[in-house]
N, C-alpha and C positions, 0 to 999 in steps of 0.2 A: 036364726043364723049364728048369733053370738053364742048361744048355748051349745050349738052343734060343733063349733070350731074351738071352743075353749079347752075341752079335754085333749084334742089333738095338739094344740099349742103347748099345753102343759106337758104332754107326753114327749114332745120334741125337746122341750127345755130339760126334762129329766134325763133324756138320752144324752143330751149335750153335756150335762153335769157328770154323768157316769163316764163318758168318753174322756172328759178332762181328768177325772180321777184315775182312770186307767193310764193315761199318758203320764200323769204325775208319778204314779207308782213305778212306771217303767223308767222314768228318769232317775228316780231315787235308786232303783235297783242297779242301773248302769253306773251311777256314781259310786255306790257302795262297792260294786264289783271291781271297779278300777282301783279304788283305794286299797281294797283287800289284796289285789295283785301287787301293788307297789310295796306293801308291807311283807308279803309272803317271801319273796326272794329279790335278789338284785335285779336292776334294770338290764335287759339285754338289748341288742341292736334293733330287732323288730319292734319292741315296745317303745324304744326311744324314737324310732321313725314315726310310729303311730302318734306319739305325744307331739312331735313336731308338726303333724298335720292338723292338730286340733286348734280350734279358735276358742280362747278362754274369754268369758265375759269380763268387762271392766267394772261394772256396777251391778251387784246382785241385791244390795240392801243389807248384806251381812258383812261386817268389817273383816272378820277372820277369813271368810271365803274370798273376799276381794284381795286381801293381803296374800293369801295362799296362792291364788292364781297369778298375782303380780310377780311373786318370787319365782314361781315355776316358769313363767313366761320369760323372765329375765335370764334365768339359767339356760333355758332352751335356746334362746336367741344368741347365746355365746358358746355353744358347744364346739368341741374341737375333736381332733383324731383320737385323743385319749380320754374322752368323756366317759366311756363305758367303764374304763379302769378307775377313773376318778370317782364315779358313782359307787362302784363296787367297794372301794376303800372306805368311802364315807358310810356306806350301809353297814359295814363291819364295825366301824368306829361308833356309829350311833346306836345300833341295836344289839351288838355282841360285846363290844368293849374288850378290855384286856383281862377281865375275869378276876381281878384282885379282890373286889368286894361287890356288894349289891348296889353300889352307887356309881360304878364306872361307865355306865351306859344307860340309854333309855330302853330298858328291857321291855319288850312288847307283850307282857303278860299281866293280866289283871291281878293275879295273886301277888305279884311283886309289890303292887301299890296298895293292896287292901289287906295284907297280912302282916302280923308282927314279924320283924326280922327280914322283911322283903324276901320271902321264900316262894319258890315255885310249888306247883301241885298242891295248893291249899284249898280252902273251902270254895273260893270262887270257881276254880276249875271243875269241882264236883257239881256245882250248881249249873254251870253252863252245859256240862255233859247231860245232866238230867233234863234240861230244857230242850236240848237237841233231840234227845230220845223221845220226849213227850210229843214233839212235832215231827217225829219220824224222819229226821235228817241224818244222813250218814256223812262222815267227814272225808272219805276217800283214804288214800294211802299216805297222806302227809303225816310226819311223825311228831310235830310240835304239840305242846299241851293244848287242851281244849280251850283255855282262856287266852290264847294268842289273839292279838287284835285282828289278824287276817281272818281267823275263823269266826270271830264275833261280828265282823263286818259282813262276812259271807252269810251269816244267819240273817242279818237285816236284809241283805239282798234277796235271799230266798223268800222271806216273808213278804217283801214288796211284790215279787213276781207272783206269788200265790194270791195276794190280794187283787192284783190286776187281772189275773186269770178268772178269779171268782166273780169279779165285777163284770167281766166280759160275758160270763155265763149267766148273769142275772142272779147269782147266788149272794145276795146282799148280806145275809146273816153270816155266811162263811167269810166274806171279805172283812166284815167288821171284826170278827174273831181274830183274823190275821193282823189287822191293824192294832188291836188291843195287845196282842202278843208282842208285836214290834215295839209298841210304846213301853210296855212293862219291862222288856229286855233292855231297852235303851236307858230307862230310868234306873233299873236295878244293877246294871252292869256298866255299859260304856260310859255314861255320864259320870259315874262314880270314880273313874280312874283316868280316862283319856286326857282331861285337862292337865293332870300331873305328868302324864307321859309326854304331852306336847311341850310342856315347860322344860323337861329334860332333853327333848329333841333339839330345842333352840340352843340349849347349853352345849350339847355335844356335836351337833352338825357343823361341818365346815363348808358345805355347799349350800347354795340358796335352794337347791332342789329339795333337800330333806327338811330344811327350815320351812319351805313352802308347803311341803306335804303335811307337816304338823298343823300349820294354821288352817289349811284347807280341810283337814279331817275334823278339827274342832268346830269350824264353822258349819260344815256339813251336818254334823250331829246336832248342833244347835238348831239348824233349819229343819231337820227331821223331827226334832222334838216339837217345834212350833206347829209344823204341818200336821203331825199325827194328833196333837192335842186339839187343833182346830177341827179336824175331821171327826174325831170322837165326840167333841162337844156338840157338833152339829147333829150327830146321830142321837145323842142323849136328849137334845132339845126337841 
């Protein structure tokens, strides 16, 4: 009896583990997608309404995530008739600046933080473009440079969705490949410059919203790094 039921029990446990991984990748994709949207363009009324309806966790285990959610929740609890205008002005202040020099804003491009002279369209952009092409990802009609943070976050989102789909289809090797691609991209790109971007966001932002967005982004990437490393270590073991 024991010998007959053991494989079935093990199979159910494996299936539960797979479903948990699928759920986790789905959550990662949803968060990366939301962050990408918040960096891509200013907040509009439908998005502000959606954010109002969300319930943010108080304790996640990551201080930056917790601080980010706290700042966002504080801002959202005090919105007023001109909040959309308030956020639009701060978006321009934080990410576009007055254009006098390369230090007047938290420019959301990897090249600005990884090239000499803080210039756009440098090596980082070419590397991100190559990675997107290797993974057969098209960017759509948006005109910003390849190494804009929104596009890099969208890359992470797409890889998480692909990993979840592969796991659901029992294509474990394919899923592992997507996880490795995600981890390598995170290490070679986002984690190399986003901490500096977030520091500049804290300096330039006047609203708690964009200060919170920076902290949430940094914490989310830190959590992604830990989760992906744990998943890959478990596979390698």
